[in-house]
N, C-alpha and C positions, 0 to 999 in steps of 0.2 A: 417772068423769071423766078419769082418767089414760088408760084404754083409748081413750076417744073422741079424746083429744088425740093419742095415738100413731097411730091410724088416720088421722086428719086430716092429720097430718104426713107419713105414708107416701104418701097419695094426692097431696098437694101436691108431694112430691118426685118421684113418678113422672110427674106432669104436665109436669115440666121436662126429663125424659129425652128424647133424640132418638128419634123413631120409626124402627124398622129397616125399610127398604123391602124388599119381596119381589121378587126377580128374576122376570121373566116370559120365557118362551120366545117368541121372535119369529121368524117365518119370512120369508125373503127369497129370491125366485127371481132368479138371476143368469144372464144370457145374453150370449154374444159374437156379434157380427154383423160380417161382412166388409163393408168400404165398397163400395158399388155392387154388392152381391151378397147372399148368404143367410147363415143362421146357421152358426157354426163348431162342429163337434162331433166325433163318433167317427171319421168317415172320414179326418180329418187328424191323428188322434192325441189329440184332446181339448185342453182348455185348463185350466191350473191356476188356481185361485181362492184368494186370501187376503182375509180381512176383518179389518181392524185398527182400533182406536180412532185416529182421525186426530190426536188431541192427545197421547196417551201411547204410541202404537205397540203397545199391548197386542193380542196375537193373539186374536181372538174366534171365528174359525172358518176352516176351509180345506177345499178339496175339488177336484173335477174336473167340468168341463162335458163331458157326453157326450150323445149322441142324434143325431137327424137334422138335416138342413140346412133343413127347413121346406118349405112348399108354394110351388112355383115360381110358379104363377099368382098367388097372393096377394101374394108378395113382389116379383115382378119384372114380370109381364105386365100386371096390373091396377092402375090407379091406387089408391093407398092414401088412404082418407078419414080425417079426424080421428076418433080414437076407435076405429078398427078394431083388432081383436086380430090380431097378426101370428103369434104362436106357437100351436101346438096341443099335444096330449098327447105327441106323438112328437118335438117339437122339442127340440134340444139345450139343456140348462140344468143348473144346480146349485141345489138347494134347500137353502139355508143355514139353520141354526138358531142364533140368538144369544140368550144369556141376559143380559138387561139390566134394571136397576131404575129407570133414569132415561133420558131421551132422550140418545142418543149420536151424535156426529158420527163416521161411520166412513169409512175409505178402502178401496175395493174395487179390487183389482189383478188383472188377467188376464195370463197368460203362456202363449204358445203360437203356432202349433200344434206339438205335441210330436213328431209324426211327421217333421217337417222342421226339424231343428235349425238349419240354416243360415238359415232364414227366421223364427226365433223373434222375436216382437214382444211388447212390454209396453204395456198400456193401463190407465189407472186413473181413478177418479172418486170424489169425496166426496159423501156424502149423509147425511141425518139418519135415524135409526131411533127409533121411539117404542115403548116396551114394549107388547107385546100387539097391535100394529097390523101385521099381516102384509101383505107386498107380494108378491102372487102374479100369475098371468097372465103377461104379458110381463115383469113385474118390472122390474129394472134391466137394461137392455140397453146394453152398451158396444160401440161400434164400434171395430174394429181395422183400420187401414189397411195396405196392402201387397199384394204378390203372393208366393205360394210360388214360389221360383226355384231350379232345380237345373241347374247348368252343368257342362260338361265339354269336353274337347278330344280330338282324335285327330290324332296326328302321322303324316304319310305320307312318301313319299320326296321328296328334294330340298328339304326345308324347307317343304313344304306342310302347313298346319295347318287342320283343320276345327274350327269352334266350334259348340257346341250349347247351347241354353238351353230347358229344359222349364219352362213357366210356367203357373200357374193362379191363380185368385182365392184368398183366404185360407181360404175354405170348401171349397176343392178344386173349385169350379165351373169347367167346362172352357172354354178358349179355342179357338174353331174358326170356320171360315168359315161365314157365314150362321147363326151361333148367337147366343145371347143376349149373349155376350161375344166381339165380333168382333176379330180380330187387327189389322185396319186401324185400330182406335182406339188402338193402343199403339205405342210406339217401343222397339225393342230393339237393343242394340249390345254389342260386345266391345271393351274397352279393353285393349290389349296393352302390358305394361310389362316393362322389363329394368333391373335395378339401381335399382329404385324410380323410374324415369323412364318417362313415357308415350312410346311410339314409334309408336303407331298407334291409331286408333279405327275399328272396322269395323262397318258396319250389318248387322244380322241380319234376314234375310227369313223370313217365316212359311212353313215347309215342311210343317207338320202331320204327320199329319192332325189331331191334337189337341195343342195347347200347344207344339209344337216350333218354335223359331226357330233358323236356322243360317246359316253363311257359311263361306267358305274364303279363305285368303290364303297368301302365300309369304314366308318369312323367310330372309334370306341371311346371318345371323350366328349362329355357334354360341353356346350358353350356355343358362342357365335363364331361363325367362320366367314371368310371372304374367299370367293373363287375368282381368279383372273383367267379368263379364257381367251386364247389367242390362236390365230392362224397366220402362217408366214410362208412366203415364197422366196427362198434365198436367191433364186436366179434373177428375179425382177426387182427385188427390194420391197415388194408389197407386204404390208403387215396390217392386221386388224386385231383389235383388242376390245373386250367388254368385261365389266366387273359386276359381280352380284354378291349378295349376302344371304346366308341361310343359318339356321339354328339346329343343333342336335340336342335332343332331350331323351335320354335313355331310361329315365325313371318311369 
């Protein structure tokens, strides 16, 4: 009788103990896509990925997006229909693995492209993950706005300065005449500053053959100058900026 009572008491006690949930490995494909262009991957240095709990900031996984920019016909030339798969096996992405035991609201943050530090952008999104429910295929695709912009100057005689801006989409996709990304769709300028005051704003013309915008001006005052070179597409919201310093010495 005593033994029966003891066993009954033990079973009753165990029934009130909380069940320990088992963590499940959940896979999530993460991709970065340039606004108005293709996927961002190895050709521009890759994109860093972090996955954190959106409420506690706990780091759940991190890695790098590498791979190709995707199929041009599928992404750019042909109309995309609802439900169409945009990526293939060679398309840039990071396959994250997160061990969770309950649904978690996560924050996914992208930072890149790493080959062009002056053009680094950050983009993030929050989404729910369910234990054991993998999100593969296109997965979570986050769009990153902007242009890759690389600017420089060349100082010639008598205060003549040439301004150059090499621009591309965030995926490295080329800007060229009669191409898929036409320079006529973009506005490029050089803002010239001295002592943190703007003294001129010079339109840059596309001189190509791929991605190059340039212009020339003459400055008549000695000193150190800063040039802020930018390209903008007001239709898509893409903007790229780079800054450089130069000196004029007329003596």
